[in-house]
C-alpha positions in Angstrom: -10.8 -46.6 -66.6 -9.5 -44.4 -69.4 -10.9 -42.4 -72.2 -9.2 -40.9 -75.2 -10.1 -39.3 -78.5 -8.1 -40.1 -81.7 -8.3 -37.4 -84.3 -7.3 -37.7 -88.0 -4.2 -35.6 -88.3 -5.1 -34.5 -91.8 -8.3 -32.6 -90.7 -8.5 -28.8 -90.7 -8.7 -27.3 -87.2 -12.4 -26.6 -87.5 -13.3 -30.1 -88.5 -11.0 -31.5 -85.8 -12.7 -29.4 -83.2 -16.2 -30.5 -84.5 -15.1 -34.1 -84.4 -14.0 -33.8 -80.7 -17.2 -32.1 -79.8 -19.4 -34.8 -81.4 -17.4 -37.6 -79.8 -17.4 -35.8 -76.4 -21.2 -35.3 -76.6 -21.8 -38.9 -77.4 -19.5 -40.0 -74.5 -21.5 -37.8 -72.2 -24.8 -39.2 -73.4 -23.6 -42.8 -73.1 -21.9 -42.2 -69.7 -23.6 -39.4 -67.8 -21.5 -40.3 -64.7 -18.4 -38.9 -66.4 -19.8 -35.4 -66.2 -19.3 -33.6 -62.9 -21.9 -31.6 -61.0 -22.5 -27.9 -61.6 -20.3 -25.6 -59.6 -20.5 -22.0 -58.5 -17.7 -19.5 -58.5 -17.0 -16.9 -55.7 -19.5 -14.5 -57.4 -22.2 -17.3 -57.3 -22.3 -17.7 -61.1 -23.1 -21.3 -61.9 -20.8 -23.2 -64.2 -22.2 -26.4 -65.8 -20.5 -29.6 -65.0 -17.7 -30.7 -67.3 -15.9 -34.0 -67.7 -14.6 -35.2 -64.4 -11.9 -37.3 -66.1 -9.0 -36.3 -68.4 -9.5 -36.9 -72.1 -6.2 -36.9 -74.1 -6.6 -36.1 -77.7 -4.2 -38.0 -79.9 -3.2 -37.9 -83.5 -3.5 -40.7 -86.1 -4.4 -41.1 -89.7 -7.7 -42.4 -91.0 -6.3 -45.9 -91.7 -4.9 -46.2 -88.2 -8.2 -45.1 -86.7 -10.1 -47.6 -88.9 -7.8 -50.5 -87.8 -8.1 -49.6 -84.1 -11.9 -49.4 -84.5 -12.0 -52.8 -86.2 -9.8 -54.3 -83.5 -12.0 -53.0 -80.7 -15.1 -54.3 -82.5 -13.6 -57.7 -83.1 -11.5 -58.3 -80.0 -12.6 -55.9 -77.2 -16.3 -55.5 -77.8 -17.9 -55.0 -74.3 -14.5 -54.1 -72.8 -13.8 -50.9 -74.8 -16.5 -48.5 -75.8 -15.9 -47.0 -79.2 -17.4 -43.8 -80.6 -16.5 -43.3 -84.2 -17.1 -40.1 -86.2 -16.6 -40.5 -89.9 -16.3 -38.2 -92.9 -19.7 -39.5 -94.0 -21.3 -38.3 -90.7 -19.6 -34.9 -91.0 -20.7 -34.4 -94.6 -24.3 -35.6 -94.3 -27.0 -33.1 -94.3 -29.2 -34.9 -91.8 -29.3 -38.1 -89.7 -31.4 -40.1 -92.2 -28.8 -39.3 -95.0 -26.0 -40.4 -92.6 -27.8 -43.7 -91.8 -28.4 -44.5 -95.4 -24.9 -43.6 -96.6 -23.3 -45.7 -93.8 -25.5 -48.7 -94.6 -24.2 -48.5 -98.2 -20.5 -48.2 -97.3 -18.1 -51.0 -96.4 -15.8 -50.5 -93.4 -12.8 -50.5 -95.8 -14.1 -47.5 -97.6 -15.0 -45.3 -94.5 -12.8 -42.4 -93.8 -12.5 -41.8 -90.1 -12.3 -38.2 -88.7 -12.0 -39.5 -85.2 -12.6 -42.2 -82.7 -13.4 -42.0 -79.0 -12.3 -44.9 -76.8 -13.3 -45.5 -73.2 -12.6 -48.5 -71.0 -9.8 -50.6 -69.6 -6.7 -48.4 -69.2 -4.2 -51.1 -70.1 -6.0 -52.1 -73.3 -6.4 -48.5 -74.4 -2.7 -47.8 -73.7 -1.9 -50.9 -75.8 -4.0 -49.6 -78.7 -2.8 -46.0 -78.6 0.4 -45.8 -76.5 2.5 -45.0 -79.6 0.4 -42.0 -80.7 1.4 -38.4 -80.1 -0.9 -35.6 -78.8 -2.9 -33.9 -81.5 
């Protein structure tokens, strides 16, 4: 099992950080088992559980991210979990606006800020092995 986040290399640092946060939150919701238990330090302060697995953050452009998303949906659906985050999502004022705008936009027109992938390690490596760290 492997999980990665692909980030559009053309994003500003703030939007890139937001994209990672949204994808990470969605992964945590969909897969609560990836979050470890709370822990205490020597002073007995409690620290919330964080991901128990590494999450490499890789760099790609929007077109590369879109093509990987399409490939996962068409060829690896059920094998690889995909969590996209688009410019439409990032720029929408609320969830209803996001839903409407996405329903009116063809996949070829969507700009991807990022994409989280989780699943078979070999397949994810095939999809992303050529990409550099963000």
